[in-house]
N, C-alpha and C positions, 0 to 999 in steps of 0.2 A: 505496500498502499503506498503511494506516495505520499508525500510529506503537501502542504497547502501551497495553493498559486501564491509567491509574495511578490513586491515591488518593492526592491532594496535601494533606497537612496541613500547612496555615497558606496563604493566599495573602497576604502582604503584598509589600513591593517585589520581593524577589527572588523570592519562589513567585511572584507575579502575572507578572512579566517571562518567567519558564517557562514559564508556561502558555498567557502569548498565543502566545510564539514554538512551542509545541505545538500551539498550537489552529491555528493559521497551516499548521502543516504536514499537519495531517490526524490528530486523535487519535479511536483508539475508545473507546469511549463508556466514560466514565470522573469521577470524583466527587472535588468539595471538600471537603475537611473545613475549616470555619472561621467564626468566631463571628459575622462582621462583612463577609466581602465580598459582591458583587453577585451575582444567581445568574448561571450559566453558561449558553450557550446548550444546546439542547437538541442532542441526547441527553445529555448533560450532566450532573450533578447535584448541586446544594448539600445537606451535609449540615451542621449548625450544630451540632449533639453527636454522637461516637460512634453513639448510638442511632439516629439519625436516617441510617446510611448502608443503602441498599435493600438488604431481606432477599434472599439469593442473591449479591449482589455478590462477585468478588473478583477483587483486582484480580493484573496482572502485577506490577508494580513500586509500591512507598509510598516516598514523595517526602517528605521530613522536612523540611520549610523554616520549621520556627517559632521563634522565639526561644530561646539555648541554654539556658534555664533554665523554658523548658517543653516538654524532650524528657523526661522521668520521665513525667509528665504525661499526654504524649500516647503514648507508646507505652504507658504502664500502657491506655491506653482502648480500643489496637488490640492488646490480646492475643491476641485471638482469631483473627487474622486474619495474627499475625506467623509463625506453623510455616512453612519452607521458602519462605517468600516472601523477592522481593529488598527489602531496605531502602534507597533511597539518601538521607544524610542530607546537606544540606548546610550543617549545626551548625558556625560556625569554634569550634576549640579544642574541640570535644566526642572523645573519642578511640574509633576503633573498640573498646577495652576496657571504656570508660564507656557507649554503646550496647549493648552486647553484655548486662551487668548489668541496663540498664533494661529488657530484654526478657526479663529474670526466666524465665529456661530457657525460653524460646520458642526455635526453633530458622533465628531468622533469620539469612537471609545478607547479613550487614552492609557495604556502600561506603560509604564516603567519599567526596565530591565539591566542588570550590569553585569554582562558578561565578562569572564578573562580570557585572556588568547591560546590560552588549550585545549578550545573548542574547534579551532582549527584540525585536531588530532581525535574529536569525540571524547577528548576527558577535560570539558569546560566545567566551570561553577556557577551560576546564574542565579543572581537574587533577581526576583518581580515583583510588583506592586500595583495592584489595580482595584479599583472599587465599582468600577465602568462593567463588570463580564458574567454572562451567566455563569452556569455549570458548564454548557455543551461548553461556549467560546474558552473559560477557562481550561477547561480539557486540550482544544485546540493548540491555544498559545503553550501549553506545558508542553503538548508533543513536540511541537516545534521544535524548540526548545531542549528541550530532553536529547532532542538527537545529536545533538554538538556536547551532553555532559549533563551533570545532574541541575538540576533543579531545585531552589526553593524560594517558596513564596513566603512575604512579609506580610508584616500587619498594617506596617504604617512608610510613609516616607522617610523619615527619622533612621530606622530600621533599614532601608534600605542605603543612606550615607553610611551608616556604619557599617555596610560591608566593604563600601568603596577602599579602603585604608591595609583589608583583609584579603578578600577574595580578589579584588579588581587590580590593586597594586602586588598584591603575596608572588604571583609568579616571578615578578623584577629582582625580590628579594632572596628567591632559590636560586636565579640566575648569577646573583652576588654573592650568594654562598659558593655555586659552582666554581665562579671566577678565582674567589677568595682561595681555594683548597687547589685550584689548578697553580695562582702562584708561591701557594709556600710550598709543594710538589719541587716545583723549578728552584725554591728558596732551599730547598734541604739534599739537594744535588739529584733528583729524577729529571732522565731526557726531555724533551718537548713531547714527544708523543706517549708514552708514560704518563707524565702528569696530564695533558689532558685527557688519555682515557679512562683513568683512576678518578680525577675528579668527578667527574661527569658521570662515567659512570657507578659511583658512590651514591651521588644524589637521585639519578636515577633507580637505580636499585631499591635504595631507603624507601623514595615516594611511590614504586610499587608493593614494598612490603608492608606500608600503610595502611596502603591502599586494600591489600588483601587483608588487613588483620581486626579483627573486632577489639585489641588491645586497642587503652590508653596511651594517647604520646606519650606520656611519662612511664607508660610501665614499660614500653618498646625500650626508652630509653634506660631505662633501669633494668632493663634483660641484657642491654649490652657496656654495660658496668658493672664491669668486677670491684669492689672495694678494696682501695687504695692501688688500682691499678691504675694502667696507663692511661686508658682513657676518662678514668676519674678523673687524674691531674689534669688535663686537659678539661674538662668541664668547672671544675673549679676557677678553671678562668674566667671561660665563658655564663657560666652562672653567676659570676660573684656582680651583690648587686648594682653598680656602676659599670657593667658590662651589659651583655646583649637582655637581660629583663629591662633595665633603664633604659637602653639603646630603641627596645622595642616600641617600646610607650613611648617614647621621643616620635619617633617615626609617623608611627599609627596615630599622636595628636598633629603634626606638620600637615601632613596627608590630609585629614578630617580638617584642619583650620584653611587649606588652602581650594576644597570645594566647596566651602562656605562664602570664602572669598571669589571663587569665579560662579558662584548663585548669587550676589548680589549686584 
């Protein structure tokens, strides 16, 4: 069974990642609206402007994946498509209220979603909030978003914003860990190819293990930490109050503060 027909507005890094994931799951004939991306395979269609959207095309869902500053222009160009259509916004820090205002009276059903980049390989996590959907429409959105990973419906926009520095920014934190492990492997004398292999493989393997386990993260950490052993000595440094615990709190707070600035 194919996924619903989409109008994907914006095919940059996030939009492109989601599109690729949906293509691999089987997508009903859909349209990308983007000025610069490559044409998708048939039966899908690329429109450079809204006027190039094929006549008679009516998407089940509109995915808004432009930069936040382009929201008003994008929705204005799509006004004829918006009435009674589900609009899923991937825009950080743009509220449902601001999205509804940009619809300029059209009765779109607004959904805010916060995916992350592992969606490109079907391993994403997407937070979702909406007060406009009936049960069938909510299921439709869940089916679409779960095609690229896990879906977490939340009760409020405040909870969705709280996801931003965790799942939204989180992949960058993990990539930084892999980067630092590789640098340390080089520093202690390992050759570049080996340093890269063990750093990336360790992060990927640990991620696969935590995904496959029902144990708490703290329990998995303790399972590989012998008392007074090598790992314990390293963790004494990383878990000191002024090390990772403090740094992560500061990082999350800074990310949330920036998201609020962008929304104002």
